[in-house]
Every structure is written in structure tokens, then in C-alpha cells.
C-alpha positions as CSV (number, residue, x, y, z in Angstrom):
1,X,51.6,-62.1,27.2
2,X,48.7,-63.5,25.3
3,X,46.6,-60.5,24.4
4,X,46.7,-56.9,23.3
5,X,46.1,-55.9,26.9
6,X,49.1,-57.9,28.0
7,X,51.3,-56.2,25.4
8,X,50.1,-52.8,26.5
9,X,50.7,-53.7,30.2
10,X,54.2,-55.0,29.4
11,X,55.1,-51.6,27.9
12,X,53.4,-49.4,30.5
13,X,55.6,-46.6,31.7
14,X,58.2,-47.2,29.0
15,X,59.5,-44.1,27.2
16,X,58.5,-44.2,23.5
17,X,56.5,-47.4,23.6
18,X,54.6,-47.1,20.3
19,X,57.0,-49.0,18.0
20,X,57.8,-51.8,20.5
21,X,54.0,-52.2,21.0
22,X,53.3,-52.3,17.3
23,X,56.1,-54.9,16.7
24,X,54.7,-57.1,19.5
25,X,51.2,-56.8,18.1
26,X,52.4,-57.6,14.6
27,X,54.3,-60.6,15.9
28,X,51.4,-62.0,18.0
29,X,48.5,-61.4,15.6
30,X,50.3,-61.2,12.2
31,X,48.9,-57.7,11.6
32,X,47.8,-54.5,13.4
33,X,44.0,-54.3,13.2
34,X,41.9,-51.1,13.3
35,X,40.7,-52.3,16.8
36,X,44.2,-52.7,18.0
37,X,45.2,-49.3,16.7
38,X,42.2,-47.7,18.4
39,X,43.1,-49.4,21.8
40,X,46.8,-48.5,21.4
41,X,45.9,-44.9,20.7
42,X,43.6,-44.7,23.7
43,X,46.2,-46.3,26.0
44,X,49.1,-44.0,24.9
45,X,46.9,-40.9,24.7
46,X,47.5,-40.6,21.0
47,X,45.1,-40.0,18.1
48,X,44.2,-43.0,15.9
49,X,45.7,-40.9,13.1
50,X,49.1,-40.8,14.8
51,X,49.1,-44.6,15.4
52,X,47.9,-45.2,11.8
53,X,50.5,-42.9,10.5
54,X,53.3,-45.0,12.1
55,X,51.7,-48.3,10.9
56,X,51.3,-47.0,7.4
57,X,54.8,-45.5,7.2
58,X,56.7,-48.7,8.0
59,X,56.3,-51.4,5.4
60,X,56.7,-54.2,7.9
61,X,53.4,-53.5,9.6
62,X,50.3,-54.9,8.0
63,X,46.7,-53.9,8.6
64,X,45.3,-57.2,7.4
65,X,46.6,-60.7,8.1
66,X,48.6,-62.4,5.3
67,X,47.4,-65.9,4.8
68,X,50.6,-67.0,3.0
69,X,54.1,-67.3,4.4
70,X,56.2,-64.2,3.7
71,X,59.6,-64.6,2.2
72,X,61.7,-61.4,2.4
73,X,64.6,-61.6,-0.1
74,X,67.5,-59.1,0.3
75,X,67.7,-56.9,-2.8
76,X,70.7,-54.9,-1.7
77,X,73.7,-54.5,-4.0
78,X,75.8,-57.3,-2.4
79,X,73.0,-59.8,-2.8
80,X,72.3,-58.6,-6.3
81,X,76.0,-59.2,-7.1
82,X,75.6,-62.7,-5.8
83,X,72.6,-63.5,-8.0
84,X,69.4,-62.7,-6.0
85,X,67.6,-61.6,-9.1
86,X,67.4,-65.1,-10.4
87,X,66.1,-66.3,-7.0
88,X,63.4,-63.6,-7.1
89,X,62.0,-65.2,-10.2
90,X,62.1,-68.7,-8.6
91,X,60.3,-67.4,-5.5
92,X,57.7,-65.4,-7.3
93,X,56.8,-68.5,-9.3
94,X,55.4,-69.9,-6.0
95,X,51.9,-68.6,-5.6
96,X,51.5,-69.9,-2.0
97,X,54.4,-67.7,-0.8
98,X,54.3,-63.9,-0.6
99,X,57.7,-62.5,-1.8
100,X,58.7,-59.1,-0.5
101,X,61.9,-57.2,-1.0
102,X,64.1,-56.2,2.0
103,X,67.1,-54.0,1.7
104,X,70.1,-55.3,3.5
105,X,69.9,-58.0,6.2
106,X,73.6,-57.3,7.0
107,X,74.7,-60.6,5.6
108,X,76.6,-59.3,2.6
109,X,79.4,-61.8,2.9
110,X,77.0,-64.8,2.9
111,X,74.3,-63.6,0.5
112,X,72.0,-63.9,-1.2
113,X,70.0,-63.9,2.0
114,X,66.3,-64.1,3.0
115,X,64.2,-63.7,6.1
116,X,61.2,-65.8,7.0
117,X,59.6,-64.7,10.2
118,X,62.5,-64.3,12.6
119,X,64.7,-66.8,10.8
120,X,67.5,-65.7,8.4
121,X,68.6,-67.9,5.6
122,X,72.0,-67.3,3.9
123,X,74.0,-68.6,1.0
124,X,70.9,-69.2,-1.0
125,X,71.0,-70.7,-4.5
126,X,68.1,-72.0,-6.5
127,X,68.3,-75.5,-4.9
128,X,68.4,-74.1,-1.3
129,X,65.6,-71.7,-2.1
130,X,63.4,-74.4,-3.6
131,X,63.9,-76.5,-0.5
132,X,63.1,-73.5,1.7
133,X,60.0,-72.7,-0.3
134,X,58.8,-76.3,0.0
135,X,59.2,-76.2,3.8
136,X,56.9,-73.2,4.1
């Protein structure tokens, strides 16, 4: 699957295909463009407003590509109790990385935790986070 047409073909006939299509488009292109929303709407017989409504509702979807790597730091209570707030300050000091909150990665026993792309990083401290940031 190397194009929007391929993504749409892969989900043809599937019940409730909009979210899986949007996730695949986001993963492939890094964002869901206006052109992609238009083509998705046409293929699924939806209005562009319906597709845009879903894209704009979920914070994980982007309408423009992000040039910087995205670090999602868990800000749920368990990670807060384990010191994620100090890590937020460390991460936000890096201008070449976009830091976003995420609320619960389900790794409460090994927090603080972060997500970069599809990779989860657990048991973070300032040293491990600095190493992770340097690798991005």
C-alpha cells in the first residue's frame, strides 16, 4: 500500500472504515491533507464536513505535516506520581522536538512513559529522556 488509493482499496467493503483509513493515511503521510479528506469523503459517500469533523475531533490527526519528531509524554496520574512533570520541562527545552501530552499509555507500573511514533519508552528519567531526545 503506497498511496491513498491503495489505502482506500484496502478498506473497501469494510464496515465503519473511516477511522482505520484516517489512521493509515496519518501513518503513511504524517498528516491528513485537504485533498486526502476530499478523496476519502468521495470514496465513502460522506461530506467533506463529516470527514473533517472526525479529523478535527481526534487530537492525533494532523491536517499539516509536523517537521519535528513528536514525543508524547504520558501525563496521567500514575506517571505524574513518578515524576513526569520534571521530564516535561526537560523535553520542552528541546526546540527540535514537539512535545505533546497523552493521557495514559497503560504502563502505569513502569512510568513515566512516552510514545514516539509506534514505539513506547518506559521507566524514563532525565538521563533516559535526554538520550531518547538525542536519538530523535
